[in-house]
N, CA, C and O atoms as a Tinker XYZ file with bonds, in Angstrom:
   444  protein
     1  N    115.333000   99.590000   41.504000    73     2
     2  CA   114.191000   99.973000   42.259000    64     1     3
     3  C    113.693000   98.911000   43.118000    63     2     4     5
     4  O    113.341000   99.174000   44.268000    81     3
     5  N    113.631000   97.645000   42.615000    73     3     6
     6  CA   113.135000   96.472000   43.488000    64     5     7
     7  C    114.086000   96.351000   44.651000    63     6     8     9
     8  O    113.644000   96.110000   45.775000    81     7
     9  N    115.304000   96.502000   44.438000    73     7    10
    10  CA   116.276000   96.232000   45.557000    64     9    11
    11  C    116.079000   97.316000   46.639000    63    10    12    13
    12  O    116.201000   97.000000   47.822000    81    11
    13  N    115.797000   98.504000   46.299000    73    11    14
    14  CA   115.531000   99.595000   47.255000    64    13    15
    15  C    114.211000   99.251000   48.107000    63    14    16    17
    16  O    114.171000   99.446000   49.322000    81    15
    17  N    113.179000   98.747000   47.405000    73    15    18
    18  CA   112.009000   98.430000   48.164000    64    17    19
    19  C    112.265000   97.248000   49.087000    63    18    20    21
    20  O    111.830000   97.250000   50.239000    81    19
    21  N    112.948000   96.269000   48.599000    73    19    22
    22  CA   113.258000   95.100000   49.571000    64    21    23
    23  C    114.176000   95.487000   50.746000    63    22    24    25
    24  O    114.023000   94.977000   51.856000    81    23
    25  N    115.099000   96.364000   50.495000    73    23    26
    26  CA   115.926000   96.918000   51.564000    64    25    27
    27  C    115.147000   97.712000   52.538000    63    26    28    29
    28  O    115.358000   97.651000   53.749000    81    27
    29  N    114.258000   98.449000   52.001000    73    27    30
    30  CA   113.390000   99.308000   52.860000    64    29    31
    31  C    112.455000   98.424000   53.718000    63    30    32    33
    32  O    112.241000   98.720000   54.893000    81    31
    33  N    111.926000   97.396000   53.166000    73    31    34
    34  CA   111.098000   96.419000   53.853000    64    33    35
    35  C    111.868000   95.699000   54.979000    63    34    36    37
    36  O    111.356000   95.475000   56.075000    81    35
    37  N    113.096000   95.358000   54.656000    73    35    38
    38  CA   113.996000   94.679000   55.651000    64    37    39
    39  C    114.334000   95.641000   56.797000    63    38    40    41
    40  O    114.343000   95.287000   57.976000    81    39
    41  N    114.600000   96.828000   56.389000    73    39    42
    42  CA   114.873000   97.874000   57.447000    64    41    43
    43  C    113.671000   98.050000   58.420000    63    42    44    45
    44  O    113.848000   98.083000   59.638000    81    43
    45  N    112.478000   98.157000   57.863000    73    43    46
    46  CA   111.262000   98.272000   58.662000    64    45    47
    47  C    111.096000   97.055000   59.603000    63    46    48    49
    48  O    110.732000   97.223000   60.767000    81    47
    49  N    111.355000   95.872000   59.115000    73    47    50
    50  CA   111.267000   94.700000   59.928000    64    49    51
    51  C    112.248000   94.691000   61.133000    63    50    52    53
    52  O    111.883000   94.322000   62.249000    81    51
    53  N    113.472000   95.101000   60.868000    73    51    54
    54  CA   114.443000   95.166000   61.845000    64    53    55
    55  C    114.149000   96.131000   62.904000    63    54    56    57
    56  O    114.347000   95.910000   64.099000    81    55
    57  N    113.585000   97.395000   62.332000    73    55    58
    58  CA   113.280000   98.456000   63.341000    64    57    59
    59  C    112.144000   98.033000   64.233000    63    58    60    61
    60  O    112.191000   98.276000   65.439000    81    59
    61  N    111.119000   97.405000   63.682000    73    59    62
    62  CA   110.026000   96.905000   64.446000    64    61    63
    63  C    110.506000   95.828000   65.483000    63    62    64    65
    64  O    110.017000   95.874000   66.611000    81    63
    65  N    111.333000   94.966000   65.208000    73    63    66
    66  CA   111.841000   94.040000   66.105000    64    65    67
    67  C    112.583000   94.575000   67.272000    63    66    68    69
    68  O    112.446000   94.143000   68.417000    81    67
    69  N    113.422000   95.592000   66.902000    73    67    70
    70  CA   114.165000   96.270000   68.037000    64    69    71
    71  C    113.284000   97.162000   68.927000    63    70    72    73
    72  O    113.559000   97.276000   70.121000    81    71
    73  N    112.226000   97.802000   68.377000    73    71    74
    74  CA   111.373000   98.605000   69.126000    64    73    75
    75  C    110.584000   97.760000   70.131000    63    74    76    77
    76  O    110.250000   98.251000   71.209000    81    75
    77  N    110.270000   96.461000   69.790000    73    75    78
    78  CA   109.513000   95.589000   70.656000    64    77    79
    79  C    110.300000   94.968000   71.760000    63    78    80    81
    80  O    109.697000   94.379000   72.657000    81    79
    81  N    111.591000   95.054000   71.764000    73    79    82
    82  CA   112.403000   94.434000   72.838000    64    81    83
    83  C    112.757000   95.432000   73.947000    63    82    84    85
    84  O    113.022000   96.601000   73.667000    81    83
    85  N    112.761000   94.987000   75.166000    73    83    86
    86  CA   113.218000   95.859000   76.243000    64    85    87
    87  C    114.750000   96.115000   76.154000    63    86    88    89
    88  O    115.524000   95.240000   75.767000    81    87
    89  N    115.118000   97.269000   76.503000    73    87    90
    90  CA   116.520000   97.706000   76.449000    64    89    91
    91  C    117.250000   96.813000   77.464000    63    90    92    93
    92  O    116.729000   96.520000   78.541000    81    91
    93  N    118.517000   96.371000   77.081000    73    91    94
    94  CA   119.244000   95.520000   77.902000    64    93    95
    95  C    119.938000   96.294000   79.020000    63    94    96    97
    96  O    120.270000   95.690000   80.040000    81    95
    97  N    120.169000   97.572000   78.885000    73    95    98
    98  CA   120.883000   98.344000   79.919000    64    97    99
    99  C    119.971000   98.890000   81.011000    63    98   100   101
   100  O    120.438000   99.272000   82.084000    81    99
   101  N    118.610000   98.929000   80.722000    73    99   102
   102  CA   117.773000   99.597000   81.773000    64   101   103
   103  C    117.422000   98.596000   82.890000    63   102   104   105
   104  O    116.975000   97.467000   82.686000    81   103
   105  N    117.672000   99.134000   84.082000    73   103   106
   106  CA   117.289000   98.174000   85.297000    64   105   107
   107  C    115.901000   98.024000   85.399000    63   106   108   109
   108  O    115.166000   98.973000   85.128000    81   107
   109  N    115.403000   96.814000   85.801000    73   107   110
   110  CA   114.009000   96.611000   85.960000    64   109   111
   111  C    113.661000   96.678000   87.453000    63   110   112   113
   112  O    114.420000   96.189000   88.290000    81   111
   113  N    112.542000   97.268000   87.777000    73   111   114
   114  CA   112.090000   97.351000   89.226000    64   113   115
   115  C    111.631000   96.021000   89.703000    63   114   116   117
   116  O    110.826000   95.364000   89.043000    81   115
   117  N    112.114000   95.615000   90.814000    73   115   118
   118  CA   111.648000   94.398000   91.393000    64   117   119
   119  C    110.631000   94.693000   92.367000    63   118   120   121
   120  O    110.817000   95.619000   93.156000    81   119
   121  N    109.460000   93.932000   92.403000    73   119   122
   122  CA   108.334000   94.218000   93.288000    64   121   123
   123  C    108.845000   93.948000   94.650000    63   122   124   125
   124  O    109.602000   92.998000   94.849000    81   123
   125  N    108.455000   94.759000   95.614000    73   123   126
   126  CA   108.684000   94.596000   97.039000    64   125   127
   127  C    107.646000   93.721000   97.607000    63   126   128   129
   128  O    106.457000   93.983000   97.421000    81   127
   129  N    108.045000   92.644000   98.324000    73   127   130
   130  CA   107.050000   91.725000   98.886000    64   129   131
   131  C    106.283000   92.465000   99.979000    63   130   132   133
   132  O    106.850000   93.265000  100.723000    81   131
   133  N    105.060000   92.199000  100.056000    73   131   134
   134  CA   104.084000   92.746000  100.972000    64   133   135
   135  C    104.053000   91.822000  102.180000    63   134   136   137
   136  O    103.757000   90.631000  102.080000    81   135
   137  N    104.371000   92.415000  103.320000    73   135   138
   138  CA   104.344000   91.606000  104.611000    64   137   139
   139  C    103.098000   91.955000  105.367000    63   138   140   141
   140  O    102.805000   93.113000  105.667000    81   139
   141  N    102.329000   90.829000  105.681000    73   139   142
   142  CA   101.209000   91.052000  106.571000    64   141   143
   143  C    101.681000   91.210000  107.982000    63   142   144   145
   144  O    102.605000   90.529000  108.429000    81   143
   145  N    100.976000   92.208000  108.754000    73   143   146
   146  CA   101.260000   92.482000  110.022000    64   145   147
   147  C    100.005000   92.433000  110.840000    63   146   148   149
   148  O     98.908000   92.364000  110.284000    81   147
   149  N    100.140000   92.468000  112.218000    73   147   150
   150  CA    98.975000   92.636000  112.948000    64   149   151
   151  C     99.270000   93.600000  114.113000    63   150   152   153
   152  O    100.357000   93.546000  114.690000    81   151
   153  N     98.324000   94.474000  114.463000    73   151   154
   154  CA    98.412000   95.512000  115.515000    64   153   155
   155  C     97.287000   95.455000  116.445000    63   154   156   157
   156  O     96.170000   95.242000  115.973000    81   155
   157  N     97.427000   95.612000  117.680000    73   155   158
   158  CA    96.391000   95.577000  118.661000    64   157   159
   159  C     96.277000   97.033000  119.320000    63   158   160   161
   160  O     97.262000   97.684000  119.669000    81   159
   161  N     95.071000   97.421000  119.433000    73   159   162
   162  CA    94.744000   98.750000  120.004000    64   161   163
   163  C     93.284000   99.057000  120.037000    63   162   164   165
   164  O     92.414000   98.210000  119.831000    81   163
   165  N     93.054000  100.354000  120.317000    73   163   166
   166  CA    91.700000  100.800000  120.384000    64   165   167
   167  C     91.258000  101.677000  119.230000    63   166   168   169
   168  O     91.966000  102.618000  118.874000    81   167
   169  N     90.188000  101.416000  118.675000    73   167   170
   170  CA    89.649000  102.146000  117.525000    64   169   171
   171  C     88.976000  103.396000  117.939000    63   170   172   173
   172  O     88.118000  103.411000  118.822000    81   171
   173  N     89.398000  104.513000  117.253000    73   171   174
   174  CA    88.657000  105.750000  117.539000    64   173   175
   175  C     88.533000  106.569000  116.243000    63   174   176   177
   176  O     89.249000  106.370000  115.262000    81   175
   177  N     87.593000  107.486000  116.311000    73   175   178
   178  CA    87.401000  108.375000  115.071000    64   177   179
   179  C     87.923000  109.737000  115.424000    63   178   180   181
   180  O     87.496000  110.340000  116.409000    81   179
   181  N     88.836000  110.222000  114.632000    73   179   182
   182  CA    89.386000  111.650000  114.861000    64   181   183
   183  C     89.432000  112.312000  113.543000    63   182   184   185
   184  O     90.019000  111.821000  112.579000    81   183
   185  N     88.747000  113.529000  113.521000    73   183   186
   186  CA    88.580000  114.385000  112.334000    64   185   187
   187  C     88.153000  113.560000  111.078000    63   186   188   189
   188  O     88.708000  113.677000  109.985000    81   187
   189  N     87.161000  112.754000  111.328000    73   187   190
   190  CA    86.560000  112.017000  110.241000    64   189   191
   191  C     87.348000  110.854000  109.782000    63   190   192   193
   192  O     86.928000  110.174000  108.846000    81   191
   193  N     88.489000  110.573000  110.390000    73   191   194
   194  CA    89.246000  109.362000  110.020000    64   193   195
   195  C     89.340000  108.337000  111.277000    63   194   196   197
   196  O     89.335000  108.680000  112.460000    81   195
   197  N     89.415000  107.172000  110.844000    73   195   198
   198  CA    89.562000  106.017000  111.999000    64   197   199
   199  C     91.000000  105.822000  112.251000    63   198   200   201
   200  O     91.816000  105.774000  111.330000    81   199
   201  N     91.302000  105.714000  113.450000    73   199   202
   202  CA    92.680000  105.569000  113.929000    64   201   203
   203  C     92.708000  104.415000  114.967000    63   202   204   205
   204  O     91.698000  103.994000  115.529000    81   203
   205  N     93.986000  103.939000  115.168000    73   203   206
   206  CA    94.222000  102.914000  116.212000    64   205   207
   207  C     95.042000  103.563000  117.312000    63   206   208   209
   208  O     96.067000  104.191000  117.049000    81   207
   209  N     94.571000  103.402000  118.583000    73   207   210
   210  CA    95.228000  104.049000  119.730000    64   209   211
   211  C     95.908000  102.939000  120.572000    63   210   212   213
   212  O     95.467000  101.790000  120.615000    81   211
   213  N     96.969000  103.341000  121.212000    73   211   214
   214  CA    97.542000  102.401000  122.131000    64   213   215
   215  C     96.821000  102.383000  123.506000    63   214   216   217
   216  O     95.747000  102.966000  123.651000    81   215
   217  N     97.387000  101.751000  124.446000    73   215   218
   218  CA    96.722000  101.646000  125.817000    64   217   219
   219  C     96.807000  103.007000  126.575000    63   218   220   221
   220  O     96.126000  103.146000  127.591000    81   219
   221  N     97.535000  103.927000  126.174000    73   219   222
   222  CA    97.714000  105.233000  126.750000    64   221   223
   223  C     96.777000  106.204000  125.920000    63   222   224   225
   224  O     96.715000  107.396000  126.220000    81   223
   225  N     96.083000  105.695000  124.917000    73   223   226
   226  CA    95.262000  106.587000  124.053000    64   225   227
   227  C     95.922000  107.508000  123.151000    63   226   228   229
   228  O     95.407000  108.554000  122.753000    81   227
   229  N     97.177000  107.055000  122.811000    73   227   230
   230  CA    97.949000  107.773000  121.861000    64   229   231
   231  C     97.918000  107.162000  120.545000    63   230   232   233
   232  O     97.897000  105.932000  120.494000    81   231
   233  N     97.912000  107.900000  119.380000    73   231   234
   234  CA    97.642000  107.393000  118.043000    64   233   235
   235  C     98.858000  106.465000  117.684000    63   234   236   237
   236  O    100.014000  106.854000  117.850000    81   235
   237  N     98.577000  105.320000  117.226000    73   235   238
   238  CA    99.481000  104.278000  116.614000    64   237   239
   239  C     99.567000  104.598000  115.140000    63   238   240   241
   240  O    100.629000  104.877000  114.583000    81   239
   241  N     98.361000  104.542000  114.521000    73   239   242
   242  CA    98.323000  104.689000  113.098000    64   241   243
   243  C     96.952000  105.094000  112.629000    63   242   244   245
   244  O     95.977000  104.966000  113.370000    81   243
   245  N     96.857000  105.593000  111.379000    73   243   246
   246  CA    95.563000  105.766000  110.789000    64   245   247
   247  C     95.082000  104.420000  110.120000    63   246   248   249
   248  O     95.884000  103.566000  109.743000    81   247
   249  N     93.791000  104.299000  110.006000    73   247   250
   250  CA    93.286000  103.015000  109.422000    64   249   251
   251  C     92.612000  103.219000  108.134000    63   250   252   253
   252  O     91.908000  104.210000  107.936000    81   251
   253  N     92.804000  102.324000  107.267000    73   251   254
   254  CA    92.182000  102.356000  105.760000    64   253   255
   255  C     91.724000  100.936000  105.615000    63   254   256   257
   256  O     92.490000   99.999000  105.837000    81   255
   257  N     90.511000  100.777000  105.255000    73   255   258
   258  CA    89.985000   99.450000  104.860000    64   257   259
   259  C     90.518000   99.073000  103.498000    63   258   260   261
   260  O     90.671000   99.897000  102.596000    81   259
   261  N     90.796000   97.770000  103.394000    73   259   262
   262  CA    91.254000   97.244000  102.091000    64   261   263
   263  C     90.093000   97.200000  101.134000    63   262   264   265
   264  O     90.319000   97.191000   99.924000    81   263
   265  N     88.881000   97.172000  101.595000    73   263   266
   266  CA    87.740000   97.231000  100.833000    64   265   267
   267  C     87.302000   98.675000  100.496000    63   266   268   269
   268  O     87.980000   99.652000  100.816000    81   267
   269  N     86.128000   98.751000   99.832000    73   267   270
   270  CA    85.719000  100.097000   99.367000    64   269   271
   271  C     85.123000  101.022000  100.464000    63   270   272   273
   272  O     84.910000  102.209000  100.215000    81   271
   273  N     84.866000  100.500000  101.629000    73   271   274
   274  CA    84.157000  101.247000  102.664000    64   273   275
   275  C     84.858000  101.256000  104.010000    63   274   276   277
   276  O     85.069000  100.205000  104.616000    81   275
   277  N     85.204000  102.394000  104.458000    73   275   278
   278  CA    85.815000  102.498000  105.777000    64   277   279
   279  C     84.815000  102.526000  106.903000    63   278   280   281
   280  O     85.235000  102.588000  108.059000    81   279
   281  N     83.588000  102.487000  106.666000    73   279   282
   282  CA    82.610000  102.390000  107.682000    64   281   283
   283  C     82.604000  101.162000  108.519000    63   282   284   285
   284  O     81.966000  101.124000  109.571000    81   283
   285  N     83.304000  100.151000  108.074000    73   283   286
   286  CA    83.539000   98.869000  108.742000    64   285   287
   287  C     84.012000   99.100000  110.071000    63   286   288   289
   288  O     83.708000   98.299000  110.954000    81   287
   289  N     84.769000  100.168000  110.336000    73   287   290
   290  CA    85.398000  100.516000  111.617000    64   289   291
   291  C     84.441000  101.096000  112.656000    63   290   292   293
   292  O     84.711000  101.115000  113.857000    81   291
   293  N     83.308000  101.569000  112.130000    73   291   294
   294  CA    82.443000  102.331000  113.097000    64   293   295
   295  C     81.876000  101.498000  114.135000    63   294   296   297
   296  O     81.639000  102.035000  115.217000    81   295
   297  N     81.610000  100.208000  113.965000    73   295   298
   298  CA    81.074000   99.343000  114.945000    64   297   299
   299  C     82.140000   99.022000  116.011000    63   298   300   301
   300  O     81.761000   98.570000  117.091000    81   299
   301  N     83.415000   99.221000  115.779000    73   299   302
   302  CA    84.460000   98.936000  116.728000    64   301   303
   303  C     85.021000  100.118000  117.424000    63   302   304   305
   304  O     86.042000   99.980000  118.097000    81   303
   305  N     84.414000  101.310000  117.313000    73   303   306
   306  CA    84.813000  102.513000  117.989000    64   305   307
   307  C     84.666000  102.383000  119.506000    63   306   308   309
   308  O     83.565000  102.109000  119.982000    81   307
   309  N     85.713000  102.565000  120.261000    73   307   310
   310  CA    85.693000  102.274000  121.671000    64   309   311
   311  C     85.902000  100.944000  122.192000    63   310   312   313
   312  O     85.710000  100.652000  123.372000    81   311
   313  N     86.330000  100.071000  121.226000    73   311   314
   314  CA    86.610000   98.700000  121.533000    64   313   315
   315  C     88.068000   98.349000  121.252000    63   314   316   317
   316  O     88.686000   98.958000  120.379000    81   315
   317  N     88.615000   97.404000  121.955000    73   315   318
   318  CA    89.923000   97.047000  121.716000    64   317   319
   319  C     89.894000   95.926000  120.526000    63   318   320   321
   320  O     89.025000   95.055000  120.512000    81   319
   321  N     90.824000   96.010000  119.614000    73   319   322
   322  CA    90.707000   95.089000  118.484000    64   321   323
   323  C     92.159000   94.708000  118.074000    63   322   324   325
   324  O     93.127000   95.376000  118.439000    81   323
   325  N     92.257000   93.608000  117.303000    73   323   326
   326  CA    93.462000   93.239000  116.658000    64   325   327
   327  C     93.153000   93.396000  115.112000    63   326   328   329
   328  O     92.244000   92.759000  114.581000    81   327
   329  N     93.991000   94.313000  114.395000    73   327   330
   330  CA    93.867000   94.378000  113.100000    64   329   331
   331  C     94.944000   93.772000  112.303000    63   330   332   333
   332  O     96.103000   93.817000  112.715000    81   331
   333  N     94.615000   93.164000  111.100000    73   331   334
   334  CA    95.719000   92.548000  110.300000    64   333   335
   335  C     95.604000   93.286000  108.995000    63   334   336   337
   336  O     94.533000   93.647000  108.508000    81   335
   337  N     96.868000   93.494000  108.432000    73   335   338
   338  CA    96.969000   94.171000  107.150000    64   337   339
   339  C     98.423000   94.443000  106.884000    63   338   340   341
   340  O     99.346000   93.756000  107.320000    81   339
   341  N     98.546000   95.589000  106.070000    73   339   342
   342  CA    99.792000   96.107000  105.713000    64   341   343
   343  C     99.971000   97.601000  106.007000    63   342   344   345
   344  O     99.029000   98.392000  106.029000    81   343
   345  N    101.233000   97.924000  106.229000    73   343   346
   346  CA   101.514000   99.313000  106.513000    64   345   347
   347  C    101.864000   99.954000  105.212000    63   346   348   349
   348  O    102.623000   99.354000  104.451000    81   347
   349  N    101.372000  101.134000  104.886000    73   347   350
   350  CA   101.559000  101.928000  103.698000    64   349   351
   351  C    102.937000  102.404000  103.719000    63   350   352   353
   352  O    103.364000  102.851000  104.784000    81   351
   353  N    103.715000  102.369000  102.662000    73   351   354
   354  CA   104.993000  103.002000  102.611000    64   353   355
   355  C    104.838000  104.459000  102.222000    63   354   356   357
   356  O    103.877000  104.867000  101.570000    81   355
   357  N    105.840000  105.230000  102.658000    73   355   358
   358  CA   105.731000  106.660000  102.299000    64   357   359
   359  C    105.544000  107.557000  103.545000    63   358   360   361
   360  O    105.853000  107.191000  104.679000    81   359
   361  N    105.041000  108.700000  103.257000    73   359   362
   362  CA   104.863000  109.661000  104.357000    64   361   363
   363  C    103.546000  109.501000  105.089000    63   362   364   365
   364  O    103.402000  110.003000  106.204000    81   363
   365  N    102.614000  108.841000  104.514000    73   363   366
   366  CA   101.385000  108.693000  105.202000    64   365   367
   367  C    101.442000  107.471000  106.211000    63   366   368   369
   368  O    101.731000  106.336000  105.832000    81   367
   369  N    101.163000  107.769000  107.437000    73   367   370
   370  CA   101.193000  106.684000  108.480000    64   369   371
   371  C     99.748000  106.013000  108.478000    63   370   372   373
   372  O     98.897000  106.263000  109.332000    81   371
   373  N     99.578000  105.139000  107.425000    73   371   374
   374  CA    98.274000  104.415000  107.285000    64   373   375
   375  C     98.486000  102.931000  107.368000    63   374   376   377
   376  O     99.492000  102.426000  106.869000    81   375
   377  N     97.583000  102.225000  107.976000    73   375   378
   378  CA    97.594000  100.850000  107.960000    64   377   379
   379  C     96.362000  100.417000  107.175000    63   378   380   381
   380  O     95.232000  100.796000  107.483000    81   379
   381  N     96.618000   99.622000  106.167000    73   379   382
   382  CA    95.523000   98.982000  105.261000    64   381   383
   383  C     94.987000   97.780000  105.918000    63   382   384   385
   384  O     95.734000   96.803000  105.965000    81   383
   385  N     93.825000   97.695000  106.427000    73   383   386
   386  CA    93.297000   96.598000  107.188000    64   385   387
   387  C     92.640000   95.566000  106.323000    63   386   388   389
   388  O     91.720000   95.908000  105.580000    81   387
   389  N     93.058000   94.311000  106.372000    73   387   390
   390  CA    92.421000   93.277000  105.630000    64   389   391
   391  C     91.599000   92.381000  106.535000    63   390   392   393
   392  O     90.800000   91.609000  106.006000    81   391
   393  N     91.726000   92.418000  107.869000    73   391   394
   394  CA    90.989000   91.669000  108.811000    64   393   395
   395  C     90.943000   92.364000  110.192000    63   394   396   397
   396  O     91.872000   93.078000  110.568000    81   395
   397  N     89.840000   92.138000  110.936000    73   395   398
   398  CA    89.676000   92.791000  112.229000    64   397   399
   399  C     88.904000   91.922000  113.179000    63   398   400   401
   400  O     87.828000   91.416000  112.858000    81   399
   401  N     89.491000   91.750000  114.402000    73   399   402
   402  CA    88.869000   90.860000  115.481000    64   401   403
   403  C     88.886000   91.742000  116.784000    63   402   404   405
   404  O     89.884000   92.321000  117.213000    81   403
   405  N     87.660000   91.758000  117.336000    73   403   406
   406  CA    87.539000   92.352000  118.664000    64   405   407
   407  C     88.142000   91.607000  119.774000    63   406   408   409
   408  O     87.841000   90.429000  119.962000    81   407
   409  N     88.998000   92.247000  120.538000    73   407   410
   410  CA    89.623000   91.490000  121.677000    64   409   411
   411  C     89.079000   91.867000  122.986000    63   410   412   413
   412  O     89.239000   91.114000  123.946000    81   411
   413  N     88.408000   93.047000  123.103000    73   411   414
   414  CA    87.763000   93.495000  124.361000    64   413   415
   415  C     86.648000   94.450000  124.035000    63   414   416   417
   416  O     86.642000   95.108000  122.995000    81   415
   417  N     85.686000   94.511000  124.966000    73   415   418
   418  CA    84.521000   95.371000  124.850000    64   417   419
   419  C     84.911000   96.846000  125.173000    63   418   420   421
   420  O     84.202000   97.792000  124.828000    81   419
   421  N     86.098000   96.987000  125.868000    73   419   422
   422  CA    86.418000   98.363000  126.311000    64   421   423
   423  C     87.855000   98.625000  125.882000    63   422   424   425
   424  O     88.609000   97.714000  125.542000    81   423
   425  N     88.216000   99.957000  125.912000    73   423   426
   426  CA    89.653000  100.318000  125.670000    64   425   427
   427  C     90.232000  100.649000  127.074000    63   426   428   429
   428  O     89.489000  100.972000  128.001000    81   427
   429  N     91.598000  100.559000  127.206000    73   427   430
   430  CA    92.174000  100.952000  128.380000    64   429   431
   431  C     91.998000  102.396000  128.665000    63   430   432   433
   432  O     91.779000  103.137000  127.708000    81   431
   433  N     92.066000  102.893000  129.875000    73   431   434
   434  CA    91.934000  104.332000  130.146000    64   433   435
   435  C     93.332000  104.884000  130.354000    63   434   436   437
   436  O     94.265000  104.226000  130.814000    81   435
   437  N     93.392000  106.249000  129.945000    73   435   438
   438  CA    94.740000  106.912000  130.039000    64   437   439
   439  C     95.091000  107.047000  131.486000    63   438   440   441
   440  O     94.233000  107.184000  132.358000    81   439
   441  N     96.333000  107.007000  131.708000    73   439   442
   442  CA    96.851000  107.046000  133.102000    64   441   443
   443  C     97.176000  108.474000  133.492000    63   442   444
   444  O     97.621000  108.722000  134.612000    81   443
């Protein structure tokens, strides 16, 4: 009986050790490096979302603040800016803005 209890204890220890180790055959996902970019254009509000427009007033991308509040873009509507941040991967064409600098008081006019 003592031998069975000892064997059972050893079995539990081995099982616990194996369960805590990552499997050797499973591939691990490598993080994709985030590349900071900068874009220049005119900020506008369309359908409740802030967007960046090119010089012909065509949409370049949607804008999303890296912080909790998108209202930071409101004071730049109608102004040309340079935004710094990262482009979201996937189907959403959104640029997450980490910095913004006004480059002109006005936007270019459509031709």
